[in-house]
N, C-alpha and C positions, 0 to 999 in steps of 0.2 A: 669447895665448901658450900653448903646450903644451910638455910635456916630451917629448923624443925622444932616446934614447941619452945621457941625462944633459945634453943641451943644450936651451936654450930656443929654440923655433922659432916664428917669427912667421907666423901664418896670413894668407891673402890678404885677408880682410875685417876684420882687426883694427881698422883705422881707422874702420870703419862704426859702432863704438860711439858715436861722436860725433854721428852723424846723428839717431837718435831723441832724444838729449839736446837737440840743437839744435831739433828739432821741438817738444819739450815746452816749451822756453823760449819759442819763437815763439808757441805756443798761449797761454801765460801772458801774454805781452805783449798779444796781441790780446784776451784776456779782460779785462785791465785797461782797454784802450782802449774796449771795449764797455760796461763798467760800472766807472767809476773810483771808486765809493764802496765801500770794503771791507765795511761792514756789509751793504749790499744784495747784494753779490757772494756773501758767505758764506751769507746767508740763502737765496738762490737755490740755491746749491750743496747745502745741507742739504735743501731741498725736492726736489731731484733724487734724493737718496739714499733718501728715505722714501716716494716715490710709485711707482705702477705704471709699468713701462717696456716693456710689450708693444707689438707692432706695432698701429697706428702711433701711438706716443706720442713726440712731439718734445720732448726735454728743454729746448729753447730756448723752448718754450711753458710748460713746468713751472717753470723757474727763471730764464729769461732767456738771451740769447745769451752774455753774459759768463760766467755760471755754467756753461753747457754746455761752453764752451771750457776753463774751469778744470777741470772734471771730466775732460775728455779729457787735459789736460796732466798731472794728477796720476796718472791711471791709466797713461798711457804712461810716465811717469817711474818709477813703482814696478815696472811690468812689466820695464822695461829694467834696473833695478837687480837684480831677481830673476834675470834671465838672466845678468847679470854675476856675481852672487853664486854661481850654480851653475857658474861658470867655463866656460860654453858659448861656442864660437866664434861670432862675429857673421858668419854666412853669409846667403845669400838666405832660408833658412828662418827665421832670426831676424828679419830685416827684414820679411818677410811677416807674421809673427805679431805683431810690435810695431805695425806700421801698421794691422793689423786691430783691435788693442786700442784704438788711438787713434780709428779711424773709428767703431767701434761704441760707443765711449763718447759719441758724438754721437747714438746711436740705441739705447739700451737698457742699456748697461753702466754701472755705477758702483762705487765702492769697496765699498759695503755689500753689493751682491748678488754680486760676484765672490769676495769673501773666503772664504765657506764652500765654494765649489767648488774653490778653490785648496787649501784645507785637506783636502778630500776626495781630491784628487790626491795630496797628501802621504801620506795614510793608505793609499792604494793602493800607493804605493812601499814604505811600511813593511810592508804585508802581503806584498808580493812579495819583500821583502828586497833591494830594489834602491835605487840612488841616486835621489833625487827629480829629479836633473838629467835622467834618462832620460825623465821624464814631464812636464817643464816645458811644452814646446810643446803637447803633447796637452791639458794642463790649461788653459792659457791659451786655446787654441782652444775648449775645452769651455765656457768662460764665455759662449758664445753662448746658453746656456740660462739665463743670469742673470735674464732677465725672469720666469721661473717662481719664482725666489726672492723677487723683489720682490712678485709676485702674492700669495704666502702672507703676506708681511709686512703687506700692506694688508688682505687679505680675512679672515684668521683672527682670531677674537675676541681682545681684549686678555687678556694673561696667558699665552697660548699662541703668539702670533704669532712671537716671537723664536725660540722652540724649534722651531716648524714651519719657519721659513725656514732655520735652521741645519741641521736634519735633511735638508731637501730638497737644500740645496747640498752637503752631505757625501755624500749618496747619488749625486748627479749626478757629482761629482768622482771618487768611488770606482769607479763602474761604467763610466764613459765610456771609459777607456783600453782595457778589455777588449773593448768593443763595436767600437771603432775598429780594433783589430787584425783583427777579423773582416770588417768592411766593406771593407777594402782588397782582399780577395780577390774581392769582387763586381764592382768596376769596374776592377780591374787597373791602377790608377794613372791612369785617364782622367778621373777627377773630382778636381780640384785641392783641393776642400773636403771631404776624407774625413771629418774630425771633424765637420763640419757635417752630413754624411749620417748619421753615427752618432748625433749629437745629435738629429736629426729622429726617428730610430727611438725613442730613449729618451724624448724629449719627448712623442711620441705615446702611449707607454705610460703616462707620468705623467699626462697629460691625461685618458686613458681612465679611470684609477683615480679621479681627482678627479671626473670626470663621474658615475662610479658612485656617488659619495657626494652627488650632487645639486648639485655646484658648476657654476655657469654662467660662461662666458667671454664677456666683451663686448669687441668690437673697439675699440681706441684710435682716436683721430682727431685731426686738426688739425696742420698744419704751421705753423711760425713765419712770420709775415709781416714780420719786421723783420731788420735787419742784413744785407740782401742784398749791398750794396756792400762792406761790411767783409769778408764771407765770400769774395766773389770776389777781393778783394785778397789775402786770406790764401792762397787756392788758388794764385794767380799767384806769390806769393812762395815757396810750398813747391815748386812746379814749377821755378822759376828756381834755387832753392837746390839741388835734386837735380841739375839739368842742370849747373850750375857745378861741383858736387862731382864729378860723373862726368867732366867734361872735365879737371879738375885731377888726377883719378886715372888718366888715361891714355887715355880714349876720346875722341879728337880728330878723327876723320874717319869718313866713311861706311864706309870699308874696315874700320875698327876695329869699328864697330857691327854690320855685316852678319853677323858671326860668330854672333850670337844667333839669326839667322833659320835657321840650319842645324838647330836643335833642334826636335823635335816639341812640346816642352812637357809631355810625359807625366811625371807625378810619379814620382820627385822629380827635376826638372831644376833644379838649383841654379846659377843663372847666375853667382853670386859665385865658386863653386868651379870652374865650367867655364871661365869667360872673364874672371874678375877683377871687382873691385868697381866700377871705372870704367864698364865696359859695363853692369853691372846698374843703376847709378844713372841712367845716361842712358836705359836702357830704362824704368825707373820713370817718369822725366819724360815720355817720349814716350807711353807707354800712358796715363798720367794726363792728358796734354794732349788725347789723342784723346777720352777720356771727358768731360773738361771742355768741350771744344769742341762735342761733340755735344749736351750738355745746354744750353749757351748757344744753339746754333743752334736748338734746339727752344723757346727762350724760357723755359726753366725756370731762374728766378733765385731759387729758394728754397733753404733749407738743404739740401735733398736733393742739390743740386749738390756740396756739400761731402762728403757721405757716399758718393755715387757715385764721386767722384774717388778717395777713399782706397781704395776697393775695387779700382779699376784700378791704383793704385800698388802694391798688395799683390801682384797677379799679376806685375807688372813685375820684382819681385825674385826670385820663385820660378820661375814656369814660363810665363807668358803673354808672348810676344814682341809687339812693337808691330804687326808685320804681321798676326799672328793676331787681335789685338784689333781692328784696323781692319777686317779681313774680317768679323768678327762684327757690329760696329756697322753696316757697310755692308749686311749681310743684314737687320738690323733696319729700316734706313731703307727698303730695297727692299720689305720686307714691309708697312711702313706705307703706302708709295705705292700698292701694288697691292691693298691690303686692300679687299674689297668694302664698299660703303656700305650701311648698313642701310636696308631699304625702309620707306616710310611717310613 
């Protein structure tokens, strides 16, 4: 709800607030199903918080399937409440941001490594004398550099590690909004992950400084080999939930849905504002189904299917139409078919 000429006006996506809350609850339910013993679940959850999270480190290996889902549930819930607390409307931008927070909580983010980055974003708003609400999405997107915070927590010697991780997170959160404003001019809105682009530049700078001090970075490795069936069921339930919510919100026919195909997807194409929440939710379900179906068709029944899906869902709320997503996946399939075989 927003104020307009003394009246409370309901925005198109106001009801979308319940979607990330429902997803957080669903993740919690599946976490308990995966690991019904609270002591083991919480121990695994803590292990995820205090271990390295860089690529490719699967938290389902670190703390277990249940603990990883619990981590995603808690991060999503707190991120949703933060957006609500800042009184921001639940548009496609909000849905994209929150689903990314959930997805990457299964591949790198946790409560401990995102907290100092969020605090750094708040300091940036304070420095600019702006409301933090203006920087919430930038800050949450900027938590893609959270593995750098965990790296310092683990690698720096005891006595300095907590200070090092806090300082690193604060610097990331403080600098990233300014860099993101600049990088938008480079790609002119054709890169949907602008903050990721900006974070790559900042992360490269931080990594270079650390290498200058002799720090060595080792690649993480290992995907979880358990919980495949449970995760596939979870994905199917999420897709069905989004589809049903979209249909109930008004997108009941191909004629309703095809309006989204008129948009190029250039940022920021917010489908909730352009065509309504029903169409956006159905689009999330369809783009997610395309990604999930492709992964299953390739025989990938690992936890990576879960993370790839959530990335597809994210684009479905903000800028990626189902037709565009299908075309990209088709291009990948064609490239794989006609890829030259190595000699020997």
